[in-house]
GUPAFI-307112 format. One record per residue: residue number from 1; residue in three letters; x, y, z of N, C-alpha, C in turn. Coordinates in steps of 0.001 Angstrom, whole numbers. Each point is the difference from the previous one (the first is absolute). Layout:
num/residuo/n.px/n.py/n.pz/ca.px/ca.py/ca.pz/c.px/c.py/c.pz
NUM/ALA/X/Y/Z/X/Y/Z/X/Y/Z
...
This chain:
num/residuo/n.px/n.py/n.pz/ca.px/ca.py/ca.pz/c.px/c.py/c.pz
1/UNK/-48007/4058/33341/897/-905/-685/-762/-1246/-385
2/UNK/286/-444/-1188/-717/-1161/-495/403/-1249/771
3/UNK/1253/-192/233/506/-1183/691/422/370/1408
4/UNK/-76/-980/880/498/180/1353/1528/29/-20
5/UNK/569/821/858/1451/16/140/435/-1180/855
6/UNK/1180/-524/-301/588/-1001/887/494/726/1257
7/UNK/325/-739/1018/501/598/1242/1258/826/-276
8/UNK/921/-535/-776/1257/703/-265/-239/1242/-852
9/UNK/-909/-83/-981/-345/1180/-801/-587/1090/890
10/UNK/-884/-409/906/-594/963/930/1064/618/890
11/UNK/896/-821/541/1076/510/862/872/1008/-746
12/UNK/324/-307/-1244/819/891/-812/-738/1311/-261
13/UNK/-1255/-81/-385/-786/1202/-265/-163/833/1265
14/UNK/-221/-649/1119/-139/708/1277/1299/734/362
15/UNK/1137/-651/-188/1280/637/310/242/1190/-923
16/UNK/-294/-167/-1279/133/1116/-942/-913/1158/407
17/UNK/-1221/-331/420/-954/1039/404/484/731/1249
18/UNK/570/-730/934/522/614/1229/1154/944/-303
19/UNK/662/-198/-1121/1147/823/-394/-285/688/-1331
20/UNK/-1252/400/-154/-455/627/-1242/880/1176/-384
21/UNK/284/99/-1282/832/1059/-594/1480/-90/369
22/UNK/400/-1070/674/1416/-238/286/487/-1081/-968
23/UNK/1195/158/-505/576/-1034/-858/656/-1042/895
24/UNK/-429/-1237/-170/510/-1106/814/782/-951/-902
25/UNK/1166/-401/460/830/-918/-786/-552/-1425/88
26/UNK/428/-828/-926/-388/-1409/37/451/-635/1313
27/UNK/1215/331/438/507/-571/1249/-861/412/1189
28/UNK/-426/1263/40/-884/447/1084/-1308/-790/-22
29/UNK/-570/-157/-1184/-1257/-732/-116/178/-1458/394
30/UNK/1084/-619/-447/265/-1394/377/131/-139/1514
31/UNK/786/870/625/218/-81/1443/-1287/210/784
32/UNK/-785/992/-390/-1178/370/770/-1226/-861/-287
33/UNK/-148/-457/-1218/-1197/-769/-363/253/-1504/99
34/UNK/1147/-454/-471/303/-1429/33/785/-387/1245
35/UNK/750/930/571/795/-286/1188/1474/-111/-322
36/UNK/824/388/936/1447/35/-207/616/-1390/-132
37/UNK/-678/-1009/537/588/-1340/21/-592/-923/-1066
38/UNK/-778/569/-901/-578/-784/-1082/883/163/-1239
39/UNK/307/-1100/-637/872/45/-1178/-856/-9/-1261
40/UNK/-238/1208/-531/-715/141/-1268/780/962/-882
41/UNK/-215/-105/-1277/705/808/-990/-628/1384/-112
42/UNK/808/1009/-358/-519/1354/-225/-1090/14/-1064
43/UNK/79/-912/-952/-1013/-57/-1067/-1369/-370/560
44/UNK/-32/-601/1174/-1274/-308/656/-799/1276/196
45/UNK/665/1055/459/-654/1287/195/-546/503/-1329
46/UNK/801/-84/-1053/-430/461/-1320/-1267/-728/-457
47/UNK/-44/-1299/227/-1166/-783/-412/-1249/404/779
48/UNK/134/192/1300/-1138/415/814/-454/1411/-371
49/UNK/944/888/-253/-326/1375/-405/-764/-22/-1322
50/UNK/444/-811/-928/-663/-107/-1295/-1458/-432/165
51/UNK/-230/-982/848/-1356/-472/259/-843/1097/649
52/UNK/560/686/982/-748/1071/666/-326/1133/-966
53/UNK/914/345/-876/-262/1052/-977/-1220/-353/-846
54/UNK/-67/-1229/-457/-1151/-434/-810/-1286/66/806
55/UNK/45/-413/1236/-1212/-28/826/-453/1400/405
56/UNK/928/894/265/-379/1357/404/-656/767/-1133
57/UNK/329/-350/-1226/-626/658/-1145/-1498/-266/-39
58/UNK/-458/-1049/661/-1407/-379/-24/-841/741/1032
59/UNK/630/763/884/-721/679/1069/-470/1362/-496
60/UNK/-1281/121/-245/-543/1267/-477/-186/956/1170
61/UNK/301/1279/-218/-185/1008/1025/1098/52/1042
62/UNK/939/-911/-52/1125/-29/938/1286/-84/-806
63/UNK/394/1086/-619/1151/-61/-913/1349/-44/723
64/UNK/374/-1181/451/1327/-205/573/864/-691/-1041
65/UNK/1240/409/-55/906/-566/-982/1324/-335/659
66/UNK/562/-1104/-395/1335/-351/459/956/487/-1075
67/UNK/868/896/407/949/616/-926/1351/-701/147
68/UNK/558/-400/-1121/1339/-593/-13/1023/1119/-131
69/UNK/1009/-29/863/1091/973/-62/1238/-800/-392
70/UNK/376/139/-1246/1080/-822/-562/1276/73/844
71/UNK/517/-1155/342/1235/-92/756/-152/256/1495
72/UNK/-1239/318/440/-209/301/1421/-1030/-932/613
73/UNK/-1241/16/-513/-1032/-830/571/-1390/428/-450
74/UNK/-940/19/947/-1396/248/-304/-614/970/994
75/UNK/-1068/659/-459/-721/945/838/-1480/-80/-316
76/UNK/-849/83/1025/-1441/64/-189/-409/1459/14
77/UNK/-639/441/-1062/-433/1393/-98/-1481/14/-350
78/UNK/-679/1016/482/-1415/154/-336/-98/935/-1190
79/UNK/-737/-432/-1015/-162/806/-1203/-926/1162/241
80/UNK/106/992/-871/-880/1171/111/-1394/-367/-465
81/UNK/-988/711/516/-1387/-281/-364/-434/807/-1203
82/UNK/894/809/-594/-367/810/-1156/120/-754/-1293
């Protein structure tokens, strides 16, 4: 990756990786990454996901992609090597 991840970006990516190929809702991500007692908007997740998507595209040889599932949430999937 060209740029260093922030702590929160890393935490989000780590949680997605731990639940790879599972679709996680924004609420699940907010609760697990930001904490249940933190007051942040659901759009916060969208903004962080957008940043991670751009950064993951820069990783050669490690084709991981964050897939958006409309109306549900997000999932980290590993792309095929073909």
